[in-house]
Residue frames as a rotation matrix with the C-alpha (Angstrom) as fourth column:
MET 1
0.998 0.020 -0.064 -5.98
0.013 -0.993 -0.115 -35.00
-0.066 0.114 -0.991 43.51
THR 2
0.352 -0.916 0.192 -2.55
0.915 0.294 -0.275 -34.42
0.196 0.273 0.942 42.00
GLU 3
0.970 -0.207 -0.129 -0.28
-0.150 -0.924 0.353 -31.78
-0.192 -0.323 -0.927 43.51
THR 4
0.451 -0.888 0.087 3.32
0.728 0.310 -0.611 -31.07
0.516 0.339 0.786 42.64
TRP 5
0.921 -0.272 -0.279 5.87
0.002 -0.714 0.700 -29.48
-0.390 -0.645 -0.657 44.81
THR 6
0.659 -0.744 0.113 9.32
0.299 0.121 -0.947 -28.43
0.690 0.657 0.302 43.62
TYR 7
0.842 -0.521 -0.139 12.48
0.000 -0.257 0.966 -28.27
-0.540 -0.814 -0.216 45.80
SER 8
0.708 -0.706 0.013 16.12
0.081 0.064 -0.995 -27.76
0.702 0.705 0.102 44.86
ALA 9
0.817 -0.576 -0.001 19.52
-0.063 -0.091 0.994 -28.01
-0.573 -0.812 -0.111 46.51
THR 10
0.641 -0.707 -0.299 23.17
-0.542 -0.141 -0.828 -27.81
0.544 0.693 -0.474 45.56
TYR 11
0.855 -0.496 0.155 26.20
0.261 0.667 0.698 -29.97
-0.449 -0.556 0.699 46.37
ALA 12
0.530 -0.773 -0.350 29.81
-0.836 -0.544 -0.064 -28.95
-0.141 0.326 -0.935 46.05
VAL 13
0.882 -0.223 -0.416 31.75
0.012 0.892 -0.451 -31.75
0.472 0.393 0.789 44.22
THR 14
0.614 -0.726 0.310 34.79
-0.525 -0.082 0.847 -33.07
-0.590 -0.683 -0.431 46.09
GLN 15
-0.205 -0.808 -0.552 38.04
-0.978 0.189 0.088 -34.55
0.033 0.558 -0.829 44.77
ASP 16
-0.759 0.003 0.651 36.86
-0.190 0.955 -0.226 -37.99
-0.623 -0.296 -0.725 45.97
ASP 17
0.362 0.932 -0.014 33.70
-0.120 0.031 -0.992 -37.51
-0.924 0.361 0.123 43.82
ILE 18
0.495 -0.252 -0.831 35.79
-0.853 -0.325 -0.409 -36.70
-0.167 0.912 -0.376 40.70
ASP 19
-0.631 -0.772 0.073 38.07
-0.762 0.635 0.129 -39.66
-0.146 0.026 -0.989 41.41
ALA 20
-0.516 0.498 0.697 35.03
0.025 0.822 -0.569 -41.88
-0.856 -0.276 -0.436 41.70
GLY 21
-0.981 0.061 0.183 33.58
0.181 -0.030 0.983 -40.47
0.065 0.998 0.019 38.41
SER 22
-0.227 0.959 0.168 30.16
0.272 -0.103 0.957 -39.75
0.935 0.263 -0.237 39.85
VAL 23
-0.858 0.195 0.476 28.08
-0.514 -0.330 -0.792 -38.48
0.002 -0.924 0.383 42.74
GLU 24
-0.461 0.717 -0.523 25.48
0.400 0.694 0.598 -40.89
0.792 0.067 -0.607 44.09
ASN 25
-0.902 0.283 0.327 22.59
-0.431 -0.647 -0.629 -39.59
0.034 -0.708 0.706 46.10
LEU 26
-0.563 0.777 -0.279 19.29
0.669 0.628 0.397 -40.86
0.484 0.037 -0.874 47.53
ALA 27
-0.812 0.376 0.447 16.43
-0.487 -0.858 -0.163 -38.47
0.322 -0.350 0.880 48.25
THR 28
-0.679 0.618 -0.396 13.57
0.705 0.699 -0.117 -39.40
0.205 -0.359 -0.911 50.49
VAL 29
-0.639 0.579 0.507 10.23
-0.455 -0.815 0.358 -37.73
0.620 -0.002 0.784 50.86
THR 30
-0.732 0.523 -0.436 7.65
0.679 0.611 -0.407 -38.27
0.054 -0.594 -0.803 53.72
GLY 31
-0.684 0.623 0.380 4.28
-0.477 -0.776 0.413 -36.94
0.552 0.101 0.828 54.25
GLU 32
-0.851 0.454 0.264 1.17
-0.042 0.443 -0.896 -37.62
-0.523 -0.773 -0.358 56.22
ASP 33
-0.658 0.741 0.136 -2.26
0.351 0.143 0.925 -38.79
0.666 0.657 -0.354 54.76
PRO 34
-0.125 0.749 0.651 -5.61
-0.521 -0.608 0.599 -37.55
0.844 -0.264 0.466 56.16
ASP 35
0.749 0.463 -0.475 -5.54
0.073 0.654 0.753 -40.45
0.659 -0.598 0.456 58.67
GLY 36
0.697 -0.573 0.431 -2.27
-0.695 -0.392 0.603 -39.31
-0.176 -0.720 -0.671 60.12
GLU 37
0.754 -0.409 0.514 -0.41
0.365 0.911 0.191 -42.23
-0.546 0.044 0.836 58.48
GLU 38
0.006 -0.837 -0.547 3.04
-0.447 -0.491 0.748 -41.63
-0.894 0.240 -0.377 57.14
VAL 39
0.925 0.019 0.379 3.63
0.330 0.454 -0.828 -42.06
-0.188 0.891 0.414 53.35
THR 40
0.270 -0.924 -0.269 7.13
-0.337 -0.353 0.873 -42.14
-0.902 -0.145 -0.407 52.02
ASP 41
0.950 -0.089 0.301 9.11
0.307 0.459 -0.834 -42.62
-0.064 0.884 0.463 48.81
ASP 42
0.270 -0.892 -0.361 12.70
-0.165 -0.413 0.896 -42.39
-0.949 -0.182 -0.259 47.76
ASP 43
0.990 0.000 0.143 14.53
0.143 0.089 -0.986 -41.95
-0.013 0.996 0.088 44.49
PRO 44
0.272 -0.961 -0.043 18.25
0.517 0.109 0.849 -42.55
-0.812 -0.253 0.526 43.85
GLU 45
0.997 -0.035 -0.063 20.21
-0.072 -0.566 -0.821 -40.35
-0.007 0.824 -0.567 41.44
THR 46
0.249 -0.953 0.172 23.69
0.710 0.300 0.637 -40.93
-0.659 -0.037 0.751 40.00
VAL 47
0.934 -0.021 -0.358 25.37
-0.234 -0.791 -0.565 -37.84
-0.271 0.612 -0.743 38.30
THR 48
0.534 -0.765 0.359 28.31
0.845 0.492 -0.209 -38.78
-0.017 0.415 0.910 36.08
LEU 49
0.745 -0.381 -0.548 31.32
-0.128 -0.887 0.443 -36.56
-0.655 -0.260 -0.710 36.43
PRO 50
0.930 -0.356 -0.094 33.66
-0.033 0.173 -0.984 -36.05
0.367 0.918 0.149 33.52
GLN 51
0.674 -0.738 0.021 37.16
0.160 0.174 0.972 -37.25
-0.721 -0.652 0.235 34.21
ASN 52
0.874 -0.483 -0.050 40.43
-0.201 -0.265 -0.943 -36.13
0.442 0.834 -0.329 32.60
ALA 53
0.739 -0.672 0.052 43.57
0.295 0.392 0.872 -38.00
-0.606 -0.629 0.488 33.61
ALA 54
0.775 -0.530 0.345 46.60
0.187 -0.330 -0.925 -36.14
0.604 0.782 -0.157 32.22
ILE 55
0.664 -0.669 -0.332 50.23
0.398 -0.060 0.916 -35.80
-0.633 -0.741 0.226 33.33
GLN 56
0.886 -0.423 0.190 53.07
-0.050 -0.493 -0.869 -33.57
0.461 0.760 -0.458 31.93
ILE 57
0.550 -0.781 -0.297 56.80
0.617 0.140 0.774 -33.76
-0.563 -0.609 0.559 32.41
VAL 58
0.901 -0.406 0.153 59.26
-0.206 -0.711 -0.672 -31.02
0.381 0.574 -0.725 31.58
LYS 59
0.622 -0.770 -0.139 62.94
0.742 0.524 0.418 -31.95
-0.249 -0.363 0.898 31.63
THR 60
0.889 -0.438 0.133 65.73
-0.347 -0.834 -0.429 -29.39
0.299 0.335 -0.893 31.79
GLY 61
0.552 -0.800 -0.235 69.47
0.831 0.550 0.079 -29.86
0.066 -0.239 0.969 31.88
ALA 62
0.920 -0.366 0.138 72.30
-0.374 -0.927 0.038 -27.68
0.114 -0.087 -0.990 33.12
PHE 63
0.469 -0.865 -0.180 76.02
0.793 0.502 -0.346 -28.07
0.390 0.019 0.921 32.80
ASP 64
0.912 -0.391 -0.122 78.62
-0.250 -0.768 0.590 -26.11
-0.324 -0.508 -0.798 35.00
ALA 65
0.759 -0.640 -0.121 81.85
0.083 0.280 -0.957 -26.01
0.646 0.716 0.265 33.00
GLY 66
0.583 -0.568 -0.582 83.87
0.790 0.229 0.568 -25.39
-0.189 -0.791 0.582 36.11
GLY 67
0.340 -0.533 -0.775 86.89
0.262 -0.737 0.623 -23.12
-0.903 -0.414 -0.111 36.30
ASP 68
-0.676 -0.734 0.066 88.25
0.230 -0.125 0.965 -23.48
-0.700 0.668 0.254 32.75
GLY 69
-0.105 0.732 -0.673 84.84
-0.725 -0.519 -0.453 -22.91
-0.681 0.441 0.585 30.93
PHE 70
-0.307 0.001 -0.952 85.23
-0.824 0.500 0.267 -26.28
0.476 0.866 -0.153 29.02
ALA 71
0.782 0.622 0.051 83.68
-0.595 0.719 0.359 -29.64
0.187 -0.311 0.932 29.48
ASP 72
-0.434 -0.900 0.027 85.95
-0.856 0.403 -0.325 -32.10
0.282 -0.164 -0.945 31.29
VAL 73
-0.189 0.340 -0.921 85.48
0.013 0.939 0.344 -35.81
0.982 0.053 -0.181 31.99
GLY 74
-0.517 0.068 -0.853 83.71
0.786 0.434 -0.441 -36.36
0.340 -0.898 -0.278 35.21
GLU 75
-0.943 0.330 -0.051 81.98
-0.283 -0.871 -0.401 -32.91
-0.177 -0.364 0.915 35.40
LEU 76
-0.605 0.785 0.136 78.25
0.570 0.546 -0.615 -33.19
-0.557 -0.294 -0.777 36.02
VAL 77
-0.709 0.682 0.178 75.17
-0.229 -0.461 0.857 -32.35
0.667 0.567 0.483 33.86
THR 78
-0.887 0.461 -0.015 72.29
0.114 0.187 -0.976 -31.83
-0.447 -0.867 -0.218 36.30
TYR 79
-0.716 0.691 0.099 68.82
0.074 -0.065 0.995 -32.62
0.694 0.720 -0.005 35.10
SER 80
-0.805 0.584 0.103 65.57
-0.300 -0.252 -0.920 -31.44
-0.511 -0.772 0.378 36.65
PHE 81
-0.753 0.658 -0.015 62.17
0.419 0.496 0.761 -33.10
0.508 0.566 -0.649 36.02
SER 82
-0.775 0.625 0.096 59.04
-0.510 -0.529 -0.678 -31.06
-0.373 -0.574 0.729 36.76
VAL 83
-0.844 0.529 -0.092 55.95
0.428 0.767 0.479 -33.27
0.323 0.365 -0.873 36.83
THR 84
-0.801 0.595 0.062 52.50
-0.551 -0.693 -0.465 -31.78
-0.234 -0.407 0.883 36.85
ASN 85
-0.538 0.754 0.376 49.05
0.686 0.651 -0.324 -33.40
-0.490 0.083 -0.868 37.18
GLU 86
-0.977 0.171 -0.127 47.29
-0.213 -0.783 0.584 -31.61
0.000 0.598 0.802 34.28
GLY 87
-0.509 0.818 -0.268 44.04
0.200 0.415 0.887 -33.45
0.837 0.398 -0.375 34.82
ASN 88
-0.024 0.642 0.767 41.14
-0.791 -0.481 0.378 -33.37
0.611 -0.597 0.519 37.37
VAL 89
0.873 0.331 -0.357 41.67
-0.084 0.824 0.560 -36.87
0.480 -0.459 0.748 38.92
SER 90
0.585 -0.646 0.490 44.22
-0.651 -0.015 0.759 -37.91
-0.483 -0.763 -0.429 41.65
LEU 91
0.526 -0.493 -0.693 47.27
-0.412 0.565 -0.714 -39.68
0.744 0.662 0.094 40.51
SER 92
0.734 -0.382 0.561 49.31
-0.485 0.282 0.827 -42.15
-0.475 -0.880 0.022 42.45
ASP 93
0.430 -0.597 0.677 52.52
0.518 0.778 0.357 -44.21
-0.740 0.197 0.643 41.91
VAL 94
0.978 -0.124 -0.170 54.00
-0.208 -0.668 -0.714 -41.30
-0.025 0.734 -0.679 39.91
ASN 95
0.453 -0.848 0.276 57.44
0.337 0.449 0.827 -42.44
-0.825 -0.282 0.489 38.72
VAL 96
0.717 -0.349 -0.604 60.05
-0.667 -0.596 -0.447 -40.68
-0.204 0.723 -0.660 36.50
THR 97
0.481 -0.659 0.578 62.29
0.488 0.749 0.448 -42.84
-0.729 0.067 0.682 34.42
ASP 98
0.647 -0.379 -0.662 65.02
-0.709 -0.619 -0.339 -41.83
-0.281 0.688 -0.669 31.99
PRO 99
0.968 -0.193 0.157 67.05
0.232 0.931 -0.284 -44.34
-0.091 0.311 0.946 29.79
LEU 100
0.624 -0.777 0.081 70.32
-0.595 -0.539 -0.596 -42.28
0.507 0.324 -0.799 29.78
THR 101
0.600 -0.507 -0.618 73.14
0.592 0.802 -0.083 -44.80
0.538 -0.316 0.782 30.55
GLY 102
-0.415 -0.875 -0.248 75.11
0.726 -0.154 -0.670 -43.72
0.548 -0.458 0.700 33.54
LEU 103
-0.110 0.524 0.845 72.39
-0.358 -0.814 0.458 -41.38
0.927 -0.252 0.277 34.94
SER 104
-0.970 -0.142 0.199 72.16
-0.223 0.173 -0.959 -41.47
0.102 -0.975 -0.199 38.77
ALA 105
-0.473 0.847 -0.245 69.00
0.881 0.463 -0.098 -42.59
0.030 -0.262 -0.965 40.51
ILE 106
-0.465 0.443 0.766 66.28
0.064 -0.846 0.529 -40.02
0.883 0.295 0.365 40.03
ASP 107
-0.739 0.215 -0.639 65.24
0.659 0.031 -0.752 -38.59
-0.142 -0.976 -0.165 43.44
GLY 108
-0.645 0.566 0.513 61.96
-0.026 -0.688 0.726 -36.79
0.764 0.455 0.458 43.93
ASP 109
-0.496 0.508 0.704 58.89
-0.847 -0.460 -0.264 -35.92
0.190 -0.728 0.659 46.02
ILE 110
0.505 0.847 0.165 57.01
-0.863 0.496 0.091 -39.15
-0.005 -0.188 0.982 45.54
């Protein structure tokens, strides 16, 4: 005699799951036969999660001409760098570099 039962469940994806690229899960079913003996089976399932690694940098510069309104030697141009994780995976070791000769060290959050 063949019978089929249908069940369903949901799972909320975590950032760790996205970073791993998949959700792995193992379902187990148990039941009892007419003699009271347990019967069991399990089935693993791996669901692949689409990943999108992306990063964006926006650089802006500003100059304060000081009191006379003109550029003088030694006055500073201040650059700001805004870095955004544009993807859905975690990023690490984010590092901003700039080849401008004479530029100070770049300070930031990371």
